[in-house]
Kinemage of the C-alpha trace (Angstrom):
@kinemage 1
@onewidth
@group {chain A} dominant
@subgroup {mainchain}
@vectorlist {calphas} color= white
{ca met a 1} P 183.662 92.774 77.216
{ca leu a 2} L 184.295 96.244 75.775
{ca tyr a 3} L 185.601 97.121 78.893
{ca tyr a 4} L 188.399 95.056 78.581
{ca leu a 5} L 188.876 95.337 74.606
{ca phe a 6} L 188.890 99.131 75.225
{ca asn a 7} L 190.913 99.106 77.908
{ca tyr a 8} L 193.664 96.545 76.678
{ca leu a 9} L 193.827 99.446 73.805
{ca his a 10} L 194.323 102.100 75.751
{ca glu a 11} L 197.148 100.137 77.946
{ca asn a 12} L 199.131 98.734 75.269
{ca phe a 13} L 198.607 101.275 72.308
{ca asn a 14} L 197.243 104.331 74.464
{ca ile a 15} L 194.527 104.924 71.242
{ca pro a 16} L 192.871 108.431 71.651
{ca gly a 17} L 189.202 107.855 73.382
{ca thr a 18} L 189.670 104.527 74.561
{ca gly a 19} L 190.848 105.346 78.285
{ca leu a 20} L 187.214 106.721 78.047
{ca phe a 21} L 186.052 103.085 79.510
{ca gln a 22} L 187.884 103.347 82.710
{ca phe a 23} L 184.955 106.277 84.137
{ca leu a 24} L 182.045 104.671 85.280
{ca ser a 25} L 179.401 107.578 83.911
{ca phe a 26} L 180.290 107.032 80.714
{ca arg a 27} L 180.317 103.165 80.793
{ca ala a 28} L 176.857 103.771 82.720
{ca ala a 29} L 175.229 106.432 80.124
{ca met a 30} L 176.251 103.938 77.576
{ca ala a 31} L 175.075 101.372 78.997
{ca ala a 32} L 171.508 103.453 79.760
{ca leu a 33} L 171.033 104.657 76.223
{ca leu a 34} L 172.433 101.059 74.502
{ca ser a 35} L 169.468 99.199 76.560
{ca leu a 36} L 166.912 102.163 75.572
{ca trp a 37} L 167.934 101.194 72.297
{ca ile a 38} L 167.528 97.509 72.730
{ca thr a 39} L 164.025 97.655 74.293
{ca ile a 40} L 162.426 99.806 71.719
{ca val a 41} L 163.955 98.807 68.671
{ca tyr a 42} L 164.117 95.193 69.001
{ca gly a 43} L 161.004 95.368 71.446
{ca arg a 44} L 158.823 96.235 68.553
{ca arg a 45} L 159.944 92.980 66.811
{ca met a 46} L 159.589 91.189 69.589
{ca ile a 47} L 156.267 92.211 70.471
{ca glu a 48} L 155.442 91.545 66.207
{ca phe a 49} L 156.720 87.895 66.935
{ca leu a 50} L 154.949 87.396 69.963
{ca arg a 51} L 151.671 88.643 68.108
{ca lys a 52} L 152.213 85.822 65.588
{ca lys a 53} L 152.789 82.998 67.615
{ca gln a 54} L 149.638 84.514 69.288
{ca val a 55} L 151.160 84.652 72.889
{ca gly a 56} L 148.401 87.035 74.432
{ca glu a 57} L 146.898 87.437 77.396
{ca asn a 58} L 144.189 85.833 79.095
{ca ile a 59} L 141.828 88.550 81.011
{ca arg a 60} L 139.468 87.145 83.591
{ca asp a 61} L 136.404 89.581 83.542
{ca leu a 62} L 136.734 91.347 86.886
{ca gly a 63} L 133.720 94.410 85.722
{ca leu a 64} L 136.122 96.816 85.284
{ca glu a 65} L 136.403 99.448 82.538
{ca gly a 66} L 137.996 98.214 79.857
{ca gln a 67} L 139.922 95.319 80.875
{ca met a 68} L 138.031 92.959 78.219
{ca gln a 69} L 139.677 94.814 75.685
{ca lys a 70} L 143.040 94.231 76.519
{ca lys a 71} L 142.467 90.173 75.938
{ca gly a 72} L 144.923 88.827 73.219
{ca thr a 73} L 147.966 91.543 73.867
{ca pro a 74} L 151.073 90.021 73.720
{ca thr a 75} L 152.647 88.660 77.193
{ca met a 76} L 155.852 87.214 78.040
{ca gly a 77} L 157.639 91.261 77.419
{ca gly a 78} L 159.660 90.389 80.023
{ca leu a 79} L 161.821 89.345 77.508
{ca ile a 80} L 162.164 92.523 76.399
{ca ile a 81} L 163.321 93.894 79.473
{ca ile a 82} L 166.104 91.248 80.302
{ca gly a 83} L 167.437 91.229 77.704
{ca gly a 84} L 167.568 95.195 77.707
{ca ile a 85} L 169.495 94.713 80.907
{ca ile a 86} L 171.760 91.629 80.038
{ca ile a 87} L 173.300 92.726 76.633
{ca pro a 88} L 174.863 96.461 78.047
{ca thr a 89} L 175.642 95.032 81.212
{ca leu a 90} L 177.647 92.044 79.546
{ca leu a 91} L 179.274 94.618 77.229
{ca phe a 92} L 180.237 97.739 79.882
{ca ala a 93} L 180.532 96.111 82.800
{ca arg a 94} L 183.760 94.755 84.445
{ca leu a 95} L 182.340 90.890 84.716
{ca his a 96} L 184.950 89.912 87.637
{ca asn a 97} L 183.012 91.757 89.650
{ca thr a 98} L 180.944 89.896 92.435
{ca tyr a 99} L 177.986 92.140 92.699
{ca ile a 100} L 177.730 92.223 88.632
{ca ile a 101} L 178.071 88.513 88.335
{ca leu a 102} L 175.247 87.917 91.178
{ca met a 103} L 173.148 90.152 89.328
{ca leu a 104} L 173.064 88.488 86.049
{ca ile a 105} L 172.342 85.498 87.959
{ca thr a 106} L 169.607 86.931 89.658
{ca thr a 107} L 168.294 88.348 86.596
{ca ile a 108} L 168.499 84.894 84.662
{ca trp a 109} L 166.727 82.645 87.740
{ca leu a 110} L 164.003 84.627 88.148
{ca gly a 111} L 163.594 85.577 84.459
{ca leu a 112} L 163.473 81.422 83.632
{ca val a 113} L 160.858 81.339 87.344
{ca gly a 114} L 158.386 83.616 85.662
{ca phe a 115} L 159.077 82.533 82.349
{ca leu a 116} L 157.810 78.689 83.215
{ca asp a 117} L 154.575 80.793 85.036
{ca asp a 118} L 153.756 82.519 81.648
{ca tyr a 119} L 154.598 79.179 79.298
{ca ile a 120} L 151.993 77.792 81.470
{ca lys a 121} L 149.339 80.185 81.425
{ca val a 122} L 149.768 80.534 77.659
{ca phe a 123} L 150.890 77.577 76.338
{ca lys a 124} L 149.127 74.850 78.351
{ca lys a 125} L 146.399 76.936 79.055
{ca asp a 126} L 146.197 76.841 82.692
{ca lys a 127} L 145.173 80.232 84.051
{ca lys a 128} L 146.906 79.074 87.452
{ca gly a 129} L 150.042 79.166 86.125
{ca leu a 130} L 152.988 77.635 87.745
{ca ala a 131} L 152.109 76.157 91.286
{ca gly a 132} L 153.054 78.633 94.286
{ca lys a 133} L 155.339 76.682 95.826
{ca phe a 134} L 157.186 76.076 92.918
{ca lys a 135} L 157.368 80.166 92.495
{ca ile a 136} L 158.764 80.181 96.477
{ca leu a 137} L 161.233 77.467 95.782
{ca gly a 138} L 162.397 79.615 92.764
{ca gln a 139} L 162.525 82.490 95.301
{ca val a 140} L 164.157 80.823 98.480
{ca gly a 141} L 166.742 78.934 96.038
{ca leu a 142} L 168.173 82.720 94.676
{ca gly a 143} L 167.749 83.981 98.407
{ca leu a 144} L 170.340 81.305 99.217
{ca ile a 145} L 172.343 81.981 96.340
{ca ile a 146} L 172.534 85.891 97.471
{ca gly a 147} L 172.879 85.276 100.950
{ca leu a 148} L 175.454 82.677 101.244
{ca thr a 149} L 177.668 84.467 98.637
{ca val a 150} L 177.065 87.980 100.304
{ca tyr a 151} L 177.718 86.977 103.855
{ca phe a 152} L 181.019 84.107 103.282
{ca ser a 153} L 182.887 87.160 100.558
{ca asp a 154} L 182.251 90.043 102.913
{ca lys a 155} L 181.883 88.213 105.872
{ca ser a 156} L 179.374 90.947 107.640
{ca thr a 157} L 175.821 91.078 108.440
{ca leu a 158} L 176.092 95.088 109.122
{ca thr a 159} L 173.653 96.897 107.089
{ca thr a 160} L 172.233 100.380 107.052
{ca ile a 161} L 169.617 101.117 109.250
{ca pro a 162} L 167.779 104.715 108.840
{ca phe a 163} L 166.419 107.531 110.752
{ca ile a 164} L 168.767 107.126 114.000
{ca lys a 165} L 171.657 108.284 114.829
{ca gln a 166} L 173.843 104.812 115.012
{ca thr a 167} L 173.763 104.072 111.227
{ca glu a 168} L 174.717 100.594 111.174
{ca phe a 169} L 172.804 97.481 112.230
{ca asp a 170} L 173.634 93.580 112.801
{ca tyr a 171} L 171.857 90.872 112.466
{ca ala a 172} L 173.831 89.439 115.294
{ca trp a 173} L 171.583 91.202 117.488
{ca leu a 174} L 168.688 89.351 116.623
{ca ile a 175} L 169.672 86.485 118.018
{ca ser a 176} L 171.934 88.194 121.133
{ca trp a 177} L 169.668 87.027 123.775
{ca met a 178} L 170.742 83.296 122.658
{ca gly a 179} L 174.128 84.290 125.035
{ca glu a 180} L 177.523 83.647 124.066
{ca gly a 181} L 178.284 81.660 120.693
{ca ala a 182} L 174.920 83.297 119.286
{ca ser a 183} L 177.148 85.169 116.929
{ca ser a 184} L 178.176 81.920 114.921
{ca tyr a 185} L 174.616 81.255 114.102
{ca thr a 186} L 173.894 84.929 112.881
{ca trp a 187} L 174.758 84.003 108.615
{ca ile a 188} L 171.411 81.836 108.791
{ca val a 189} L 169.830 84.990 110.350
{ca phe a 190} L 171.042 86.974 107.522
{ca val a 191} L 170.485 84.073 104.701
{ca leu a 192} L 166.837 83.824 106.147
{ca ala a 193} L 166.053 88.235 105.918
{ca val a 194} L 167.652 87.871 102.670
{ca ile a 195} L 164.855 85.388 101.258
{ca phe a 196} L 162.275 87.189 103.129
{ca ile a 197} L 163.197 90.641 101.403
{ca ile a 198} L 163.761 88.775 97.671
{ca thr a 199} L 160.415 87.124 97.609
{ca ala a 200} L 158.431 89.941 99.141
{ca val a 201} L 159.316 92.425 96.866
{ca ser a 202} L 159.480 89.861 93.786
{ca asn a 203} L 156.258 89.566 94.549
{ca gly a 204} L 155.239 92.859 95.703
{ca ala a 205} L 156.127 93.729 91.867
{ca asn a 206} L 154.095 90.915 90.510
{ca leu a 207} L 151.105 92.182 92.240
{ca thr a 208} L 151.540 95.916 91.307
{ca asp a 209} L 151.973 94.805 87.672
{ca gly a 210} L 147.976 95.075 87.007
{ca ile a 211} L 147.470 97.603 84.702
{ca asp a 212} L 149.451 99.666 81.769
{ca gly a 213} L 152.950 101.107 82.771
{ca leu a 214} L 152.608 100.559 86.740
{ca ala a 215} L 154.816 98.363 87.259
{ca ala a 216} L 157.420 99.331 84.707
{ca gly a 217} L 157.275 103.034 85.739
{ca ser a 218} L 156.983 102.754 89.502
{ca ser a 219} L 160.283 100.515 88.959
{ca ala a 220} L 162.094 102.499 87.041
{ca ile a 221} L 161.795 104.932 89.994
{ca ile a 222} L 163.406 103.267 92.518
{ca gly a 223} L 165.939 102.217 89.890
{ca val a 224} L 166.816 105.623 89.797
{ca ala a 225} L 167.087 105.880 93.459
{ca leu a 226} L 168.968 103.188 93.670
{ca ala a 227} L 171.679 104.147 91.537
{ca ile a 228} L 171.633 107.480 93.773
{ca leu a 229} L 172.571 105.132 96.667
{ca ala a 230} L 174.971 102.436 95.119
{ca trp a 231} L 177.037 105.752 93.602
{ca leu a 232} L 176.890 107.170 97.394
{ca ser a 233} L 177.761 104.166 98.901
{ca gly a 234} L 181.023 103.250 96.008
{ca asn a 235} L 182.245 107.179 96.933
{ca val a 236} L 184.837 106.966 99.863
{ca ile a 237} L 184.419 110.475 99.974
{ca phe a 238} L 180.581 110.728 100.203
{ca ala a 239} L 180.272 107.873 102.223
{ca asn a 240} L 182.410 109.212 105.013
{ca tyr a 241} L 180.449 112.597 104.621
{ca leu a 242} L 176.847 111.258 104.711
{ca asn a 243} L 178.201 108.568 107.437
{ca ile a 244} L 177.197 105.171 105.868
{ca met a 245} L 178.760 102.190 104.955
{ca his a 246} L 181.372 102.863 102.192
{ca leu a 247} L 181.400 99.502 100.059
{ca pro a 248} L 184.704 99.833 97.808
{ca asn a 249} L 183.481 97.726 94.822
{ca val a 250} L 179.771 98.228 94.765
{ca gly a 251} L 180.028 101.325 92.545
{ca glu a 252} L 180.468 98.868 89.335
{ca leu a 253} L 176.579 98.127 90.038
{ca ile a 254} L 175.501 101.240 88.953
{ca ile a 255} L 176.183 99.622 85.056
{ca phe a 256} L 173.829 97.253 85.539
{ca ile a 257} L 171.525 99.894 87.092
{ca ala a 258} L 171.767 102.209 84.576
{ca ala a 259} L 171.253 99.008 81.980
{ca phe a 260} L 167.624 98.079 84.086
{ca ile a 261} L 165.991 102.265 84.116
{ca gly a 262} L 167.104 102.284 80.158
{ca ala a 263} L 165.474 98.643 79.944
{ca leu a 264} L 162.071 99.869 81.794
{ca ile a 265} L 162.167 103.270 80.631
{ca gly a 266} L 162.357 101.783 76.706
{ca phe a 267} L 159.580 98.725 77.660
{ca leu a 268} L 157.259 101.446 79.134
{ca trp a 269} L 157.140 102.855 75.092
{ca tyr a 270} L 154.950 100.005 74.395
{ca asn a 271} L 153.504 99.296 77.853
{ca ala a 272} L 152.518 102.869 78.643
{ca tyr a 273} L 148.441 103.070 77.989
{ca pro a 274} L 147.589 101.592 75.908
{ca ala a 275} L 149.370 99.363 76.184
{ca gln a 276} L 150.842 96.955 73.762
{ca val a 277} L 152.233 94.124 75.158
{ca phe a 278} L 152.734 92.676 78.826
{ca met a 279} L 156.007 92.114 81.096
{ca gly a 280} L 153.962 89.132 82.514
{ca asp a 281} L 155.379 87.287 85.623
{ca thr a 282} L 158.743 86.991 83.400
{ca gly a 283} L 159.052 90.613 84.051
{ca ser a 284} L 157.310 91.608 86.923
{ca leu a 285} L 159.157 88.834 89.448
{ca thr a 286} L 162.422 90.077 87.606
{ca ile a 287} L 162.531 93.490 88.259
{ca gly a 288} L 160.700 92.774 91.912
{ca gly a 289} L 164.223 90.562 92.850
{ca ile a 290} L 166.493 93.028 90.769
{ca ile a 291} L 165.578 95.538 93.009
{ca ala a 292} L 165.438 93.287 95.998
{ca val a 293} L 168.845 91.677 95.378
{ca ile a 294} L 170.591 95.393 94.555
{ca ala a 295} L 168.992 96.979 98.089
{ca ile a 296} L 170.818 94.081 99.472
{ca leu a 297} L 174.260 94.352 97.873
{ca ile a 298} L 174.187 97.989 98.778
{ca arg a 299} L 173.513 97.584 102.518
{ca lys a 300} L 170.236 99.300 102.171
{ca glu a 301} L 167.138 96.438 102.364
{ca leu a 302} L 165.862 98.214 105.387
{ca leu a 303} L 165.265 101.014 103.548
{ca leu a 304} L 163.046 98.920 100.763
{ca pro a 305} L 160.014 99.595 103.032
{ca val a 306} L 159.591 103.030 101.781
{ca leu a 307} L 161.322 102.839 98.639
{ca cys a 308} L 159.457 100.392 97.776
{ca gly a 309} L 156.207 101.651 98.836
{ca ile a 310} L 153.870 101.399 96.303
{ca phe a 311} L 154.684 97.504 96.463
{ca leu a 312} L 154.293 97.366 99.666
{ca met a 313} L 151.087 99.059 99.522
{ca gln a 314} L 149.896 96.636 96.948
{ca ser a 315} L 151.101 93.655 98.842
{ca leu a 316} L 149.285 94.863 102.776
{ca ser a 317} L 145.830 95.684 100.640
{ca val a 318} L 145.995 92.015 98.996
{ca met a 319} L 146.659 90.797 103.056
{ca met a 320} L 144.133 92.932 104.445
{ca gln a 321} L 141.294 91.840 102.042
{ca val a 322} L 142.062 88.287 101.888
{ca ser a 323} L 142.477 88.215 105.532
{ca tyr a 324} L 139.076 90.418 106.523
{ca phe a 325} L 137.163 88.257 104.079
{ca lys a 326} L 138.384 84.876 105.714
{ca tyr a 327} L 137.689 85.946 109.214
{ca thr a 328} L 133.940 87.551 108.611
{ca lys a 329} L 133.213 85.111 106.338
{ca lys a 330} L 133.731 82.402 109.616
{ca lys a 331} L 132.113 84.996 111.875
{ca tyr a 332} L 129.123 85.997 109.829
{ca gly a 333} L 128.688 83.628 107.492
{ca ala a 334} L 129.398 86.034 104.645
{ca gly a 335} L 132.920 87.293 104.033
{ca arg a 336} L 133.145 91.061 103.947
{ca arg a 337} L 135.509 93.569 102.418
{ca ile a 338} L 138.189 96.406 102.786
{ca phe a 339} L 138.593 97.498 99.513
{ca leu a 340} L 135.780 97.142 96.285
{ca met a 341} L 138.754 94.842 94.866
{ca ala a 342} L 142.385 94.370 95.504
{ca pro a 343} L 145.212 94.734 94.625
{ca leu a 344} L 144.997 98.603 95.294
{ca his a 345} L 145.372 100.333 91.863
{ca his a 346} L 141.951 97.729 91.238
{ca his a 347} L 140.469 99.663 93.969
{ca phe a 348} L 140.624 102.749 92.187
{ca gln a 349} L 139.851 101.448 89.518
{ca met a 350} L 136.486 100.470 90.837
{ca lys a 351} L 136.096 104.043 92.214
{ca gly a 352} L 135.833 105.162 88.639
{ca leu a 353} L 139.518 106.648 88.112
{ca ser a 354} L 141.220 105.703 84.669
{ca glu a 355} L 144.008 103.565 84.467
{ca pro a 356} L 146.226 106.651 83.432
{ca lys a 357} L 145.493 109.388 86.373
{ca ile a 358} L 146.044 106.027 88.515
{ca val a 359} L 149.345 105.122 87.370
{ca met a 360} L 150.139 108.591 87.252
{ca arg a 361} L 149.347 109.330 90.804
{ca phe a 362} L 151.225 106.277 91.941
{ca phe a 363} L 154.111 107.350 90.229
{ca ile a 364} L 154.171 110.926 91.988
{ca val a 365} L 153.920 108.830 95.041
{ca gly a 366} L 156.975 107.105 94.119
{ca val a 367} L 158.693 109.895 93.282
{ca leu a 368} L 158.008 111.072 96.556
{ca leu a 369} L 159.063 108.373 97.933
{ca ala a 370} L 162.400 107.818 96.574
{ca ile a 371} L 163.358 111.342 97.315
{ca phe a 372} L 162.624 110.426 100.868
{ca thr a 373} L 164.674 107.271 100.926
{ca ile a 374} L 167.481 109.374 99.533
{ca val a 375} L 166.636 111.936 102.390
{ca thr a 376} L 166.797 108.994 105.402
{ca ile a 377} L 170.480 108.978 105.321
{ca arg a 378} L 170.753 112.434 106.748
{ca leu a 379} L 167.669 112.168 108.869
{ca arg a 380} L 169.146 111.108 111.821
């Protein structure tokens, strides 16, 4: 909104300083600063409000040190993150940009799904929350919107593939074995891939939100890497130099990503150990979905297994634990475990490591993965 106002003032009245809003870097910096200010200043008020309404986390006793002390800590803090993302984006981004519209839809859509889950847990006193099938339905619905919009607006199913010299991968290759006419069904493959990616990453972020500050900090690191990749993809000079896909209007996403990073860092102010608020599914499902959709829009989704390695490790640890337990129970009559506890961060807690140490080490791994992800565009 401010972009259009100051653009009008600049073009019609040539008021000094109004031209700054033409610069992407200026608007991104302002979006990040405003997001940080909103989450820190109004985040405190939101926490007080949640505490008064007794919107507290229900904690299961898993035998972890300091776990039961968190009982009653305000949850649904994802509302703080969502507010910190949407308001700066509305103010500083060009709202007619398709990428911005899709990101706003993603934030609100998954925010509502997560909110319903938290609402059922807190106010209906149902620990299971929103039924899994409805969560999946929400993620699938968003995947359909994103996949169909991207396909029919860009008319392309190309994406960036890491590590090899041929930098672009076409989803049409997956059904090339069907022979002539198969290309007309490529959009179905693309949409299914989008649905899978959004579901996997949002659930991975949800599993990572298990100890203070881990999900927010890890996501902020991922956000920085995505901002760099979006800027490189949107800049014709660097895109040609790095031999990656040039996406002319994708640079505007940097405004949204800047607000995303600012909101996560501001939330971390209160979510760092010992946490004063938890993001709940309102936050974790939303930030995971945001990361997935950004990667899809900048055609870097095949880099997600590396960039979101923390989320991937958490998801794999749960799948391995559950699968092995069921297999051994069926074979031996008693279930056995690979990890002391899953997700993976709880395994390290059971081994006696403190929460801050686990979080910091995961952050270090996250930074290394982010650096490696960016480097992969030259490792060919």
